[in-house]
Phi, psi and omega in degrees: 000128177265120181277153177300156183303327183298338182285349185255023179289158180297322181298320181295317181294323179295317179297315181297317181294321182294327187256356190302327180301332183273350187265102177205159172300181192324121180284139183293333184268008178245121182298139176282145173292152177282123182247119178303142183298333184273356187286336180072027180232141175233122179286118184251344179196148164243125184253107178295140179233070187294341179283351184275127185247348184232223181248153178273148165250222194285162180240159171210170184213154169246100184300329184298318181256004179056041177255138175248133180246136184227132178278110174268088196293315179289337178274354181054047183213165172238123179265145181242130181238137175267116183276359172275326178253351182056052178221147168288138185238348181195151170235120179268124182215165177101349183248350196244153175225086188062073178295139183232281181280153178218150171208128175262116180272095190298317183295337181250356183051055176234142174254126181248129184226127175265153182234116187290327188284323180249358176071029179258159174238118183258138175244127183234153171294140182282343182263316183257349182065024175289138178287125180262330182182165180221131181242129180277123175244204176269164177300151180081015179307132190213268191295146179224139168224170189214137176254104184293337180289320182260353183061036179250133172269142174246114188239125184269142174201168177072197180137116181293337178282351176242016177059040180236026182082182181299136174288146181202161169251122176265129178268125184238129174290112186290336179282308182280336183073034181231147176288141183233003179166178177207157176235120183277127177250350184068302182271159176294138176268131181261338181198158176223149175218124187248135172290144177266324180262339181251180186264002191265147172236125180261132184232122179279126180239089183299327180294342180249359185056041187219159165249118176275135179254117184253132171273113187294319181299321181265351179058043180230153173277117185257346179201160176225123179262118175283138178234155182273077182138183182260110185292132184239333179209158184211159169213159188233131167256092186293320181295317180275357180057049179231136177247125180261132186226132172252128175261164180217162178279148175229163178303128180083000180231095187277003182302133183292152179292146180222151169260117186246147174242119182249145172281120183288347178287326186219358179080004181293138176279120184259337180208149179216120182234160174296149173210164177290144179288159175061039174294128183257320182229149181213141181220143176258123177263095186295327182294327183247003179055051178228157175239127179251137177228157173224146187225155176294342176287350175094029180231140170259126184238143181235136175240146176253135175268108179283318168202187187299335185249357186229135186217156173212155177287137176255011174109176181236154173238123181284127177249249176206161180305144179073014176275058188267338186256144185206174178210126174262130182237089186298329180297334181251000186054048181230140172236116186249135181236131182264121179254129179282162174303142183204126176049057177066010174262135179291159175299149178221154168250118176270129180246119179252142168268135176273130184233158179300000000 
């Protein structure tokens, strides 16, 4: 694999050389987490990130170059990790004000980053990390999804339930880097799941206890699925017509967190299982019929899909507090979880291989 020229900068080489003694697959002097036999995950590397001083927000990846991007929100930077060598190779800084959401547009080689503090959306070149443009959105700009057929980005910001004005999705032309429309959701969106073959976009609105169903061609909300709790993360099994939703507790709302399975045809809840609170990210592994989650409570949880209507827990893996953000990369058979610094331990990226 030939890496882009930016990866061969002097700064990158200096960083790699300075930290190289610590970069190895699982260290013998570090206890391995206990991984349930049924989880279908094998821990293949821990990547120390000593330059990280705060908490991580969202991750994204470019499977072609095996790069993982991580929002270091308090550091106002985006870190880049090479998953072939399991090393950090670059830190992008100078453009961000609390970076939160990320999306790597592989077909265009662009990195898109939202900034919660100033409400901007930054577009960068994927090879040199040069800033291409900045779009002003509402405060709290966060979640991003992408429709490769129309080359449109869907970027969430605002939310009347978070005192940031009306919640909305701004549609951005990923080629031109300009906004072309918006869909008002009123409430803040906590997660999105987009159909690849169909026209629907599912948007979790915890302030309304609902999943909004958006028809992308008409840019309208065509249905609302009520859920028993506040939806915080989602994943989609488009072939099986199932939407997976994790709810979480909020101040003044004592309902316990649940892992829910919804029928995408009508929003009916077909299954409800226990889950860890404060689940931040969720992914469906279609090849292995598993769902992976990560939570701010410090647990990685795995569920097995027995069939479209039946599911069971495959166990938990203890991580550390604030290990809520993760990224599943099916092209590489990798599930990556970002661990924040904790109790004098440096931040780490745990890299799991997905196995049958």
